[in-house]
C-alpha positions in Angstrom: -3.1 7.4 -10.6 -2.2 3.8 -11.3 1.5 3.5 -10.5 2.1 -0.1 -9.6 5.0 -2.0 -11.2 7.7 -4.5 -10.4 10.4 -6.1 -12.4 11.6 -9.6 -12.5 14.1 -9.3 -15.4 15.4 -12.2 -17.3 15.8 -13.3 -20.9 12.5 -14.8 -22.0 13.9 -18.3 -22.6 14.9 -18.4 -18.9 11.8 -16.6 -17.5 9.8 -18.6 -15.1 6.0 -18.7 -15.0 6.2 -16.9 -11.6 8.4 -14.1 -13.0 5.9 -13.6 -15.8 2.8 -13.8 -13.7 4.0 -11.6 -10.8 4.8 -8.7 -13.2 1.6 -9.1 -15.2 -0.5 -9.4 -12.0 1.1 -6.3 -10.4 0.9 -4.0 -13.4 -2.0 -5.1 -15.5 -4.3 -6.6 -12.9 -3.4 -3.7 -10.6 -4.7 -1.3 -13.2 -7.9 -3.3 -13.5 -8.5 -3.6 -9.8 -7.9 0.1 -8.9 -9.7 1.5 -11.9 -12.7 -0.9 -11.5 -13.0 0.2 -7.9 -13.4 3.9 -8.8 -15.0 3.8 -12.3 -18.6 3.9 -11.3 -18.2 6.9 -9.0 -16.3 8.8 -11.7 -19.0 8.1 -14.2 -21.8 9.1 -11.8 -19.9 12.3 -11.0 -19.5 13.0 -14.7 -15.9 14.1 -14.0 -12.6 12.3 -13.4 -9.0 11.8 -14.4 -7.2 8.5 -14.7 -3.5 8.5 -15.2 -1.6 5.3 -15.8 2.1 5.2 -15.3 3.6 2.9 -18.0 7.1 2.9 -19.3 9.3 3.5 -22.3 9.6 -0.3 -22.2 5.9 -0.7 -23.0 6.4 1.4 -26.1 9.6 0.1 -27.6 10.2 -3.2 -25.7 13.3 -3.8 -23.6 15.5 -7.0 -23.9 15.4 -8.9 -20.6 12.0 -7.3 -19.7 9.5 -9.1 -22.0 7.2 -9.5 -19.0 7.5 -5.8 -18.0 7.2 -4.6 -21.5 4.1 -6.7 -22.1 2.4 -5.5 -18.9 3.1 -1.8 -19.6 2.0 -2.2 -23.3 -1.2 -3.8 -22.1 -1.9 -0.8 -20.0 -1.3 1.4 -23.0 -3.9 -0.5 -24.9 -6.3 -0.4 -22.0 -5.7 3.4 -21.7 -6.7 4.0 -25.3 -9.7 1.8 -25.2 -11.1 3.0 -21.9 -10.6 6.7 -22.9 -13.0 6.1 -25.8 -15.5 4.4 -23.6 -15.8 7.2 -21.0 -14.8 10.5 -22.6 -18.5 11.6 -23.0 -18.7 11.5 -19.2 -15.9 14.1 -18.8 -13.5 11.4 -17.5 -10.1 11.4 -19.2 -7.7 8.5 -19.3 -4.0 9.0 -20.2 -0.7 7.3 -19.7 2.7 8.7 -18.8 5.7 6.8 -20.1 8.8 7.5 -18.1 12.3 6.6 -19.3 15.1 6.4 -16.8 14.0 8.1 -13.7 16.0 8.3 -10.4 14.1 5.9 -8.3 14.6 2.7 -6.3 13.8 0.7 -9.5 16.9 2.3 -11.2 19.3 2.3 -8.3 21.0 -0.9 -9.5 21.5 0.3 -13.1 24.8 1.6 -14.4 23.8 5.2 -14.7 27.1 6.3 -16.2 26.7 3.9 -19.1 22.9 4.4 -19.6 23.1 8.2 -19.5 25.1 8.0 -22.8 21.9 6.8 -24.5 19.8 9.8 -23.3 19.9 13.0 -25.4 19.5 15.2 -22.3 22.5 13.4 -20.8 20.8 12.6 -17.4 18.2 10.5 -15.6 14.9 12.2 -14.9 13.7 13.1 -11.5 10.5 11.8 -9.9 9.4 15.4 -9.4 9.4 15.9 -13.1 7.1 13.0 -13.6 4.9 14.2 -10.8 4.6 17.6 -12.4 3.3 16.0 -15.6 0.8 13.8 -13.7 -0.3 16.9 -11.8 -1.1 18.6 -15.1 -3.0 15.6 -16.4 -5.2 15.4 -13.3 -6.1 19.1 -13.5 -8.9 20.7 -15.3 -6.4 22.3 -17.7 -6.0 18.9 -19.4 -9.7 18.3 -20.2 -9.2 17.9 -24.0 -6.4 15.3 -23.6 -7.5 11.7 -23.4 -6.3 8.4 -24.7 -2.7 9.7 -25.0 0.6 8.3 -24.0 3.0 11.1 -23.0 6.7 10.3 -23.0 8.9 11.8 -20.3 12.3 10.3 -21.1 14.9 12.9 -22.0 14.5 12.1 -25.7 15.6 8.5 -25.4 12.5 7.4 -27.3 10.2 10.0 -28.7 
């Protein structure tokens, strides 16, 4: 499970090269480094599951998060491409795209205002995302690959 991600939010016109690079390096290069480390073993075993944690921001884009949106969108593209490359070896690759989840990354957000945008009228829980990931790494998900599954309370489906 590739779950690396940081934010360095700012409007693009004021975003520094460091803000851009640190977010891209953590998310996109993190995916590459971890997956590259394990890929040969998965292919030799002829079985494996890769789950990439992306974000609703990678699907729809979020103002002030051009770097984060680009990094997560890049992982979505990589998920779809890699899934096609290795599916014949019984290795699946999928992405999970959370919306607003109660974590340290959302602690500083105005939850009372943002919850108005979410049809379920609440932030999600980390356990709910973990349950979805648990299914995707199980044998029950063997016919699902190259997919991005939203878990966002209906904010963007």
